[in-house]
N, C-alpha and C positions, 0 to 999 in steps of 0.2 A: 431104544426099545426094540426088541425083536418081535416079529409078527409071524407066528407059525403058518398062517395062511399064505404068506408070501412065497413059501417054498412049494406050494401046491400048484401044479400046472394043470389047469382045468381045460377041457376041450371047449371050443366055441360052440354055442348052441346053434341049431339049424337056422333060426331067423337071422342071426348075425352073419352066418356064413353066406346067406343069400344076398345080403345087402351091403357087405363091406366092399370097398372099392378094390378092384384088381386091374386097374388101367395100366397098360404097358406102352401105349403109343398115343400121341396127341389126338384130340377129337378133330375130325375132318371138317365139321360144319359148326362154327361158333361165331359169335359177334366179333371176336378178336380176329378170326381169319378173314372175315369180310372187310373189316376196317383196315387191317394190315395189307390186304391184297388190293383193295379198290380205292379206299379213301386216303390212307396215310401218304401214298406217293404224291397225291395232289398238294400236300402241304410240305413234305420233307424232301422231295426231289426238286432240285433247283430248276431243272429243265421243265418238268411237268407243272410245277407251281407257277413258274413265270408264264407259261402258255395259258394255264387256267386263269390267271389274273388278267392277262390281256384280253382273253375271250370274254370274261365276265364284264370288263369295262366296255368293250365294244358292244356287247349285248345291251347294257344299260344305256349307252350313248345313242342307241337307235340302229345299230348294225353297221356293216361296212359300207353299204350304199349311202347312208346318211353321212358318214365320215368322209367318203370320197366327194360327195356333193359339197360339203363344207370346205374341204381342201381346195376345190376347184373354183370356188366363188371369187370373182375378181372385184366385186363391189365392197368387199370387207377387208379391213386391215388385219394384220396379224393379231393385234390386241382384241379386235372385234370378233375374230374367229375363236379366240380363247374364251371370250365371254359367252359366245353362242354355244361352244362346247360345254361350258359349265352349266348353261341353262338346259341343254339336252340331257346331261347327266342327272341334274336335279329332277327333271321331268321323268326320266327313266327310272330313277330311284323310287318315285311315287307309283310307278306302274306295277301292279300286283303280278303281272306276267313275268316279271324279272325276279321273282322271289328266290329262285335257286341261286342265281348269280349274286344277289345281295347277301344271302346267307354265307356264300363262299367268301366274299370279300370281308365280311364282318369277322368271320372265324380267322381268316388270314391275318387281318389287322391285329386281333387279340393275340394270336400265336406269335406274331412278330414283336408285339410289345412285351410279351412274356419272355421271349428269347433275349431281347435287349436288356430287360431287367435282370435276368439271370447272369448275363454276360457282364454287366456293369456293377452289379451289387454283390452277387454271389461268387462268381469265378474271378472276375477282375483281371483275367489274363486269357488270351486266345487259347483254344484247345491245341495241345501239342500232338505231333505225329508219334504214335506209339510204335516203337521198334522193339518187339518183344524180347529179342536176344539180349537187350540191355537191362532187362528188369529181373528183380528178385521178388517174387510174389509169395507172401506168407499166407497160408490158408489154415485157419483153425477149424477143427472138425472136418478135415479133408480126407479122412481115411476111407470114406464111402459117401454115398448120397450126393447131394448137390455139389458140395465141395470137391468130392472125388471126381465128378464129371468135369468140373471146371479145370481141375488139375490136368486131366487127360487132354483137353482141348488146348490149354495153354502150353503144355509140353510140345504138342504138335506144332504150335506156332513158334516155338523156340525159346520160350521163357524159362528161367530157372525157378522152379516151384518148390517151396518148402511146405510140408504138411506137418502140422502140430495136432496131435490127437492122443487119446487115452490108451487105445489098444497098443500092443507091442509092435504091430506093423499095419500098414494100410491094406485094404482088400484088393487094390488095383496094382500097387507097386510101381506106379508110373512117375512118382515124384523125384525131383533131383536130390532132395534131402528129407528124411523123415526123422522127427524127434518126438519120442514119446513124452507127452506133456499134459499136465493137469492145468487147465486154464484158470481154475479157482485158486491156484497156488502161485503166488508171485515169484517165489524162489524157483519153481519149476519153469516158469516163463523166462526168467532172467538167465537160467541155464540154457534154455533153447536159443535165446537171443545171442548168447556168447558163441554157441555152435554155428549159428547162421553167419555171424560176423567173421569167424575164423575160416569157414569153409567156402562161403559164397560172397561175402561182403554185406553191405547194408541193404535192408529191405526198402523197396520203392513202392510196393502196394501191399495193402492188408485186406484180406477178405475174412471177415469175422463171422464164421458160420457155425461154431460149436454150439450145440443146443440139445436139450432133452425135453420130453413132455411126459408128465405122469398125470393120469386122469383119476380124479377123485372129487369129493364134494367138500365144500368149505365147512359144513357143520358136522362132518364125520368126527366121531370121537377118536381119541388116541388109539384105542383098540381097533377101530374100524380102518383107520389109515394113519400111521404115525406121522407126526408133523415134520420130522426130519426128512422124509421122502419128498414132501411138497417143497420144503425149504431148499433142497438141492436144485430144484428147477431154476429158481432165481439166482442161486449161486453160480450156475453154469451160464444161463442165458443172459444175465445182466452183469453181475459182478465179474464174470469171466471176460466180458468185453472191456470193462473198465481196466482190469489188470493187464490185458493184452495191449491196450492203448498205452498204458504206462510203460510197458516194457519196450515196445517197438516204435512208438510215436516219435521219439527223438531222432530216429534215423532220417526223418523227413524234414526236420526243422533246422534252422541255422544255429550252430553253436549251442546246442542244448535247448533251443527254442525260446531263449530269453529275448524279449522284444528290443531291449535297449543296447544289445551288442552291435558293434559297428558293421559286422559282416553279415550279409543276408544269404550267402550261398548255403544251400541245404547240405546237411551232413553227408547225404548220399549223392550229392551232386545234381539231383534232378527235382526233388520235391516228393510228391506222393499222391496216392489215391487211397482213401480209407472207405471201404464199402461194407456196411453192416447188413446182414441178412435178418430182416425183421419178419413181420407176419401180419396178415390181415386180421389175426386174432387180437391185435392191438386195438382194433376199432370195433370188433364184433365179439362181444363177450358171451360165448356160448356156455351152457352148463357143463360141468364135469371137466372144465379146462381152466379153472380160475388161476392157478399158479402160472401156467403158460401165458394166458391172456395178459396178466399183470406184468410179467417179465418182458414181454414183447412191447407193451405200452411204454415201459421204462426205457427200452432201447430206442424207441422213436424220440422220446424226450432227450435222451443222451445224444442222439445224432444232432438234434437242434442245438444243444449246448456246445457240442464240439465244433459245429460249423461257425457259431458266433464267436467262440474263443479264438479260432484260427484267424478270424478277421480282426476282432477287437484287441486281443492281447498279443498274439504271435505276429500279427500283421504280415502274413504270408499270402502271396497270390498263386503259389504253385503247389498247393496241397488241396486236392479235391476231397469233399466229404459227401458220401451218398448213402442211401438206404433203399433196399428193395423189400417190398411187403407182399409176398405171395399169399393167396387165400388158402387153397387146399392143394396139396401135392401128394401124389402116391409115392411113398418112400418107405424105407425100413422103419422110420420113426412112427409112421402112421399105419403100418401094415397090420391088418386084422383089428384095427381099432376105429377106423373112420368110415362112416357110412358114405356111400356115394351121393353126390349132389343130384337132386332130382332134375334140375334144369341145367342140362349140359350145353345149351346154346348160350345163355347169359353167364352162367357160373360153372364153366367146365372145370373138372378136376385136372390139375396140371401134372405133367410128367417131369422127372428130373432133367432130361435134356432141354426141355422148354425153359425151365428156370435158369439153367446154366447158360444157355444161349443169351438170355437177357442180361445176365450178369456180365458176360464178356462184352456185350454191346455197350454197356455202361462204362466199363473200363477203357475200351477202345475209343469211346466218344470223348473221354477226358473232360467231362463236365460234372459239376456237382448236381446230383439229381435225387429226387424222391420218386420212386417208381412203384406202381401197383400192378400186379397181375393176378387174375385176368383184368381186362379193362373195366369191367363192372365195379371193381374195387375203388376206382377213382370216385364213383358216385357214392358207394357205400361208406367211404371214409368220412363222409359228411353226416353220417347218421346221428352224431352227437347233437346236431342242430334240431333233430326231430323230437317230438314228444315221446316220452318213454313208452307209452302205450302203443304208439304207431310202430316203433322198432320191435316191440314184443310181438305184435300181431303179424308183422312181416316174418319174423323168425318162425312163428308157429305155422303160418301158411306155407312157407317154403320147406317145412320139415327140418329146419336147421337145428332146432333145439335137441333133436335126437342124434346129431352128428357124432358126439362122443359119449353121450349119456347112455345109449344102449349098451355100449361096451363097459363103461365104468360101473354101472349098477351091479353087474355080476362079476366083473373081472378086475376091479381096481387093485386087488392084492395078487393078481396074476404075476408070475415071475417076469413075463415079458414087459409088463407095465412098470415094474420096479427096478429091475436090474438091466438098465440100458448101458450099452458100451459105445 
């Protein structure tokens, strides 16, 4: 059904112009900056974390003087010294003055357990050294935005990058190969796959980033907002991922991916990494964004299913499966439609380079990961455990309910909202 209103390009009202986000560079002062600059190295730098662990243990054991005294005692055997050290640690643990050292050790232990669990259960193989010149990276939706920036950086690193997108060409022109592709059409994807194989070889990494967002309301009538427009969101954001996996996944699997075949060498000779660009919208269902919210929640579920199938059926240890869920990003897809976040310290609006940098970090780390940005999303991802009224009250108090609703109320049939490329 055609909608005459969709061809009308209405100017944004003054209130929306004042409040929409126009962020072009990362926020300088956020919780993420503090954690990444001051606290993260204490856990992720081998040198700093080792020093911090030793200092914490020394502090709890009574300090260097106490340890030297215990070492120099001639009246105690080695076994008795160990017993005395254990008693000192137990006493120090009970001392409230050592609270900071205790918290550090507890967090360090929990992070170590988590790392071991991921290594033994999820990845089951040590991270590989990524030599980018050996890799063919396929990016859907890479003509611009996050995928476009990832393409730029990976080309600088020496990777062969394939961009699959709907426009005739990319905005940046930096890719090794561009194939005009409709991710909702399996024939279009299989054609792209054939071109990739013929010109560059088999894909080793997939970045699934093709997506659209159309803001409307679920109870809109067909005249107010045609169902077909909303349906296309899930066709691209969810079914497009499933179709792309079907087309390119076999490149990473042994002999077509059948578990009972005798040879386990991956078709591309390396294995792979499949990284889905999800969204914080999968966990925070704001008004006027229902189709997008649901499609991203579906991708989170799809990621979990993919990860379990790689383990249970394909039985491969060399294919990573990751998902990244950014909350709010200033991009072409949100331009003129997204109100800025009130609290830029806890919930900063992200820029494309920030998201792209995190994606490349995931790929280079060669581990299966679930990543949320900004860091507050790690906490917000648990909001399903809270009573519904608490979640609603938080959305209202933060002004989150207006994020897309201000735009959708007046401009849901705006050409920019409907005709995305």
